[in-house]
N, C-alpha and C positions, 0 to 999 in steps of 0.2 A: 503493499500501501504506499502509495506516494501522494504528495500535493498535486490536487486535480489541475489539469490543464487549465488556464485562464485565470488562476489564482493569482492575486498580487503578491508582488515581491515582500515577504515579512519585514518588517522594521528591524534593525539591528545597530548596536552600538557596541563594537568589540574592540579589544585590545590586539595590535599587531606586534609581531616579533620586531618591528622597527621602531618601536616606542611611540608609535602614535595610536589613537585610538580613532576606528574607522566605523563610520556609520553608512548605512545603506542609501544615503544621499549623497555620499562623497564622489560616487562614480557617474560621469559625464557621457561615456562611452555609449553607442546607441543600443549595444547588447551587454548583458550582465551574466557572467558565468560563475555560480557559486558552485566550488567542489568540496564536498565532505571528504576530509580524509585525515591522515595522520601520520605519524613516523613510523609506529612498530608493525603495521600490517605489510607483509611482502608484496601483496598485490597493489597497495598504496604506494611503498617505494618502487614498484617495476613501472608504475605510470608517471613518477615523478619528472624525468626527460621530455615525454611527450607533453606534460601541462608547460613546461618551460618553453617549447618548441611553439605551442598552439600560442601563449600570451606573446611572445615575439612574432609569431606570423600576422595577429590579429591587433597588434599593438596601435590604439586609437581608434579603435572600430568596435572591441570587444573586451572588456575588462573581464579577466580571469582572476578569481579570490578564492583563496584556500582556507578552508575552516575546521578547524581540529575541534572535536566535542567532546574525544574519548575521557575517561576518568583516568586521572594522573596518578590516583592513590592506588589503583589496580595495575595500572601500566605507565611505571614511571618514565619510559621511553618518550611519551607523549605529554610530558612536562612542558611547561612555558619555557623554561631554560633550553631544553632538549630541541625544541621547536626553534628557537634562534638559532642555536648551533646548525641545524639540519637547513635552514634557510641560508646561513652563512656560506656553508659548505658546498651548497649545491648553487649559490647565487640566484634566488628565486627571484624571477622578473616582476613578480605579483606579491600582493599583500597576502602574509602566512597568518591568520587571525586566530584567536583562542577564544572559544565558545565554552568557559567554565560552567557555565549554569547549563549548558546545552539546552537553551530555549529555542536557539535558531534551529539547531539540528532536529529538534521536536516539531517547531512548525513547519519546517520543509517536509516532515515524515520520512527523513534519511533513513535509511536501512543499512548501509555498509560504506566502508571505506576501500575506494574513490566512489563516492555518488554526485554526480554532476547535475545541476538544475540551471537551465538556460530561461533568461529575462529578457524579452524584447524591449523596443524603445518607450514602451508604456508600461512596463515592469511588471509585465504579467506573465506566468509561466508558459513556454511554447516547448520544452523538453525537459525530460526526466527518463535518462535512459544510461546506457553504457558508452563509455568513452570509445572503446572500438572493439573489434572482435578477438583480440588476443591479449592476455595478461603479459606473455612474454613471447618475443619473436617479432616478426614483422606483420602488422596490421593489414588486412583486404580491405576492410570497411571502417571508414573514418568517420564513425556515427556523430561524435561531438561537433566536429571541425564541419560536416554536413549538416548538423542543427543549427550552429551558428550562422553558416550561408545564407539557410531558409531566413532565420530570422533579421538580418541583415537585409534581404531581399524583401521582407515583408511577406514572405510567403509561407504556408503551412508545410509543416515536416512531410516530405515526401517520400518516407522510406518507412517500413517497418520498425517501429522501436522495441528495442531488446532492452531486459533489467540490467541496471548496473551490478556486477558481481565484485565481491571481495570478502574482506573480513567483517563481520559485525562489528557496528557500533558498541563501545563500552560504556554502557548506562552506567550512572550512578546509582548505588543501593538507596531505595527509597526511605 
């Protein structure tokens, strides 16, 4: 289950590894891509370089934003300090935000890491699905890039959407 297509972008204000607090209203690009991800999941790690490439390819047209909601008490590799180290080591060209309360991940109905959500110029959800067709190796279907292209063109998604796959989000105990 994920956020329904056409839903508005949930408001957020989250700390970034760059020392800045980022808000849902800070992004001016025509398309906004939120990727729920983390440091410890091997699937999320496998996609990091592809997210870096996407951010560079769509610079000025689509903002890529990485968000880590995982419970760092049970998964210390997902702590804010470890996020800073990972962003620095990988030279992330996008904001990497900490969703400590997990409120944004809940609002998105995110289920795994990585889990991308594409919002159009009106900040309505137009895509929630996989990044591409392979966690490791060379992809043949670039689903997230195709979704961004559709959003930039103001057109509906023109392919069969497949769900995101990865590690489950590490939710905080109630």
